[in-house]
C-alpha positions as a printed Julia matrix, in Angstrom:
143×3 Matrix{Float64}:
 -17.23  -30.5   -14.53
 -14.93  -28.35  -12.45
 -11.21  -28.09  -12.94
  -8.76  -28.91  -10.17
  -7.44  -25.85   -8.34
  -4.13  -25.99  -10.19
  -5.91  -25.73  -13.55
  -8.56  -23.11  -12.71
  -8.51  -20.16  -15.03
  -7.68  -16.95  -13.2
  -7.8   -13.39  -14.42
  -4.79  -11.15  -14.24
  -7.16   -8.18  -13.87
  -9.52   -7.2   -11.07
 -13.17   -6.41  -11.75
 -12.36   -2.7   -11.41
  -9.48   -2.97  -13.88
 -11.68   -4.79  -16.39
 -14.31   -2.07  -15.92
 -11.65    0.58  -16.66
 -10.77   -1.24  -19.89
 -14.46   -1.4   -20.88
 -14.74    2.3   -20.06
 -11.79    3.06  -22.33
 -13.43    1.12  -25.16
 -16.7     3.01  -24.58
 -14.86    6.31  -24.69
 -13.19    5.34  -27.94
 -16.62    4.72  -29.47
 -18.78    7.42  -27.87
 -16.43   10.24  -26.96
 -14.36   10.47  -30.14
 -16.77   13.0   -31.67
 -16.74   15.24  -28.58
 -14.19   17.93  -27.83
 -11.7    17.04  -25.12
 -13.27   19.61  -22.82
 -16.72   18.07  -23.29
 -15.32   14.58  -22.64
 -13.84   15.72  -19.34
 -16.95   17.67  -18.31
 -19.09   14.55  -18.88
 -16.72   12.34  -16.88
 -16.65   14.79  -14.0
 -20.47   14.99  -14.05
 -20.6    11.18  -13.64
 -18.49   11.27  -10.45
 -19.93   11.23   -6.92
 -20.27   14.77   -5.45
 -17.03   14.77   -3.4
 -14.99   13.58   -6.39
 -16.8    16.08   -8.66
 -15.81   18.95   -6.38
 -12.16   17.92   -6.31
 -12.03   17.13  -10.05
 -13.65   20.46  -10.98
 -11.19   22.43   -8.84
  -8.19   20.51  -10.24
  -9.48   20.94  -13.79
  -9.63   24.73  -13.4
  -6.23   24.79  -11.71
  -4.41   22.74  -14.36
  -6.0    24.49  -17.35
  -5.12   27.85  -15.77
  -1.41   27.04  -15.73
  -0.92   27.43  -19.47
  -3.23   28.11  -22.42
  -1.32   25.4   -24.3
  -2.51   22.63  -21.96
  -5.41   20.7   -23.49
  -7.67   18.08  -22.01
  -9.56   14.91  -22.85
 -10.34   11.67  -21.09
  -7.79    8.92  -20.73
  -8.96    5.5   -19.45
 -12.07    7.15  -18.05
 -10.18    9.89  -16.22
  -9.69   13.6   -16.87
  -6.23   13.97  -18.4
  -4.14   16.95  -19.45
  -1.94   17.17  -22.51
   1.05   19.23  -23.6
   2.13   19.07  -27.24
  -0.23   16.12  -27.79
   1.26   13.99  -24.99
  -0.42   13.02  -21.73
   1.27   14.96  -18.94
  -1.0    14.41  -15.94
  -4.36   12.98  -14.9
  -6.9    12.88  -12.1
  -8.17    9.52  -10.88
 -11.24    9.81   -8.65
 -11.09    7.75   -5.48
 -14.45    6.25   -6.4
 -13.02    4.77   -9.63
 -11.32    1.94   -7.74
 -13.08    2.29   -4.36
 -10.01    3.95   -2.87
 -10.03    6.12    0.23
  -8.27    8.88   -1.72
  -8.1    10.28   -5.23
  -4.87   10.4    -7.2
  -3.2    13.14   -9.19
  -0.56   11.53  -11.35
   1.95   12.21  -14.08
   2.87   10.24  -17.19
   6.34    9.66  -18.59
   6.1    12.69  -20.92
   6.16   14.91  -17.82
   9.63   16.37  -17.26
   9.78   15.55  -13.55
  12.97   13.48  -13.58
  14.98   13.93  -10.41
  17.95   11.59  -10.38
  17.1     7.91  -10.56
  14.0     7.94   -8.29
  11.05   10.36   -8.14
   7.3    10.28   -7.43
   4.84   10.14  -10.33
   1.54   10.17   -8.44
   0.12   11.74   -5.33
  -2.8    10.88   -3.07
  -5.18   13.81   -2.72
  -8.23   14.21   -0.48
  -8.62   17.99   -0.55
  -7.36   20.86   -2.7
  -6.01   23.29   -0.13
  -4.05   26.39   -1.12
  -0.8    24.61   -0.27
  -1.73   21.56   -2.35
  -2.81   23.78   -5.27
   0.56   25.56   -5.11
   2.45   22.26   -5.11
   0.41   20.89   -8.05
   0.95   24.12   -9.99
   4.71   23.88   -9.46
   4.77   20.22  -10.53
   2.7    20.84  -13.68
   4.88   23.83  -14.63
   7.97   21.67  -14.2
   6.31   18.82  -16.13
   5.77   21.02  -19.2
   9.12   22.77  -19.06
């Protein structure tokens, strides 16, 4: 017996969002015994080649900014921590079938600029100029 349209149960989450939640639960079970670096290396290895290339380059860049930055996965994405708090993350474009990947910052990042500022950036390639901009943002975020 089907329900009338007005009573049909709908999900507040897309299939991709539900998959991300399942991935987070899997990480909590399987990854908790791994070092943060090993968690991130495994996640990057699971990405399609183009995302792997970008994620690997960003990983080296961010970890090279300060020896105090640590890493582990966060909702199935490589994430970077400062003083135990998530500062920034890389979301592969393939994760949500997007045409671009995202490099984003969390609220612990000290990027405040008045009452309105960006917290994530679309990225398709890590050029020298983009690497410089990311380096400046991460340095500011941990200041």
